[in-house]
N, C-alpha and C positions, 0 to 999 in steps of 0.2 A: 820072736815078736808076740808081744802079750796081746789077748783079746781087746776088742774096743769096749768101752765103758758106754752105758747108756746115754751119758752126755754126749759122748762123740757120735753115736748113732743119731741122737736127736739132731746135733749140728749138721751132719751130712744129710739127714732127711729134709730140714729146713732148707739147706743151701739148695738142694735139688728142686724141692717145691717152688723156692723163690725164682729159681733159673727158668722152670716152666713157666711160670706166670709172667717174667719178663719176655720170653719168647712169644708167648701166646698174646700178650699186650700189643707188641710189635706187629704181628701178623694180623690181629683183630683191627688195629687202627690203620694199617697201610693196605689191606686187602679186604678188609669188611669181616665182620663177625659171622655173618651168615654164609659167607664163602669159605672161610676158613675151617678146615676139618681137624679133628683130632690127630689124624695120620700126619698132616702137614706140620702141626706143632711138633709132634714127636720127632719127625724127620729133621726138622730145623732145629730142635733142641739135642739131638743127638742121642735119643733114648728110644726105647720100644714103646709101640702103641699100648702094649699090655701094662708097662711100668706107669703109663700116665694115669691109668684107672687105679693104681695104689695110691695116687695122691688126689685125684679129683673124679667124683662119680660120673661126670659128663662135662660136656663143653659149656652148657650152662652154669654148672657148679663152678668150673674154672673162672667164667666171666664174673660170677657173683663173687667169688674169693678176691679176684683183682680189685673191683670196684669197692666192696666194703672195706678191704683192709686200706685202700688208699684213703678212703672218707674217714676211718677210724684214726689213721695217722694224723689227719689235720685236726680232727675233733679231740684227740687226746691232749692237745694243749688248752683245752677249754675247761674251766671251772677246775683247776689243778688240785684243789683240796677236797673236790667232792662234796661241798656243803650245800649245793644247789642254791648258792648265792653268787652271782657274778660281781667281783669287786672291780674297780678301776684298774689295779694292777694286773688282774687275771684278763680283763678286757684287752689291755695293752699287749699282754704277752701272747694272747690268742692271735691278735692282728699281726704282730711282728713274727710269730712263729709260723703262721700259715704262709707268710711270703718267704720267710727263711727256707722252710722245707721245699717250696716250689722253685726257689732260686738255686738251691743246692742240687736239685735233680730235674732241670729243666726239660731234657729230653723224655723223661719218664712222664712228666705231667703234660707235655705236649701230646704224647700218645694217648694219654688218659682223656684229655679233653676231645681229641678227635674221635676216639671211641664212644664218647657220651653223646656226640652230635650224630651218631648214626641211628637210623630209624628203629624204632622199638627197643633199644638197648634199655633206656630207664624202665620201661615197662616190665622187663624181666627181673629187675631188682627193687621195684618201687616199694613194697612192703618193708624189705630189710633196710633201705636208705630210711624211710619214714622213721622205722624204729630208732635208728642212730641218731637221726637229725632232729627227732621231737624235743629230746632233752635240750638241746642246743637252742631251738627256736623258743621254747619255753622261758629259758634263762634269759636270752636276748630280749624278749619282749619286757621281761620283768626289769632288766637293766633300762631298757629304753623308757619305759613307764615311769621310773623314778626320775629321769633326767630331761625329759622333753614333753611339751605340751600336746604334740601330735606324734605319739611314738610310731604309728603305723608308717607314716611317711618317712620319719627319720629312719626307721630300720629298713624300708624298701631303698632309700638313698644309699645307706651304708652297705647293705647286700650288693647293690648294683656297683658301687666304687670297688668293693672287694673283688667281686667277679670280674669287673673290666680291668683292673689292674693285674689280677691273676693271669688273665688271657694276653695281655701285653707283655707280662713278664716272660711267658713261656713261648709266645709267637714271634715276639720282637726283641730277641737277645741283643741285638745291636744297638737298639734304641734305650731299653730299659736296663742301664748299667747299675751299679752299687750306688753311686750317689743320687741317681733319680729315683731309685727304689726307696731309698732312705727318706728323701724329700716327700715322696708321694705318701709314704706310710706315716710320716709325721703329720702331713696335712690332714689325713684320715683321723689320726687321733686327736688333733686340734678340734676337728669338727664334732667328733662323737665321744671322745673320753670325758668323763664328768667326775 
């Protein structure tokens, strides 16, 4: 048997890290972040507590990793060519991709939203989220300024519709089927794509 390559080790490490994050997300969402311990995450994940610290410095670091990577996953579909100009096609792609990701992994996003609703969770990652979302907000503001006479109000309505449909998508899977999701997405695009 030949020794593992560095790529194989990286793949194994990434899989283990993702497994830990998934287990932690479930526990944080179902039992609460403050009550869940590193020991409990390790036990449910089938690994040693010491191994947990090879992947994450602390429970707070683990939480930050979960939330930031999830936010980055959604925002990665934003301004795909990275030219700091949001085109109509990029706007549409962002809207569709946001819902596609959430529809593909409803269980994960349900736990994610439950976790975000817990007291003091956003305070733990506020600066990191601000850094990630700032670019998105600036580009959206520019996009809305070019297209609407009252961009602040239109952006607020857009944001509310996106968040509302996202919540419906993950918390009402029997109601938001593929057809309803497509019709709702199309309506959002009719209202805001220019």
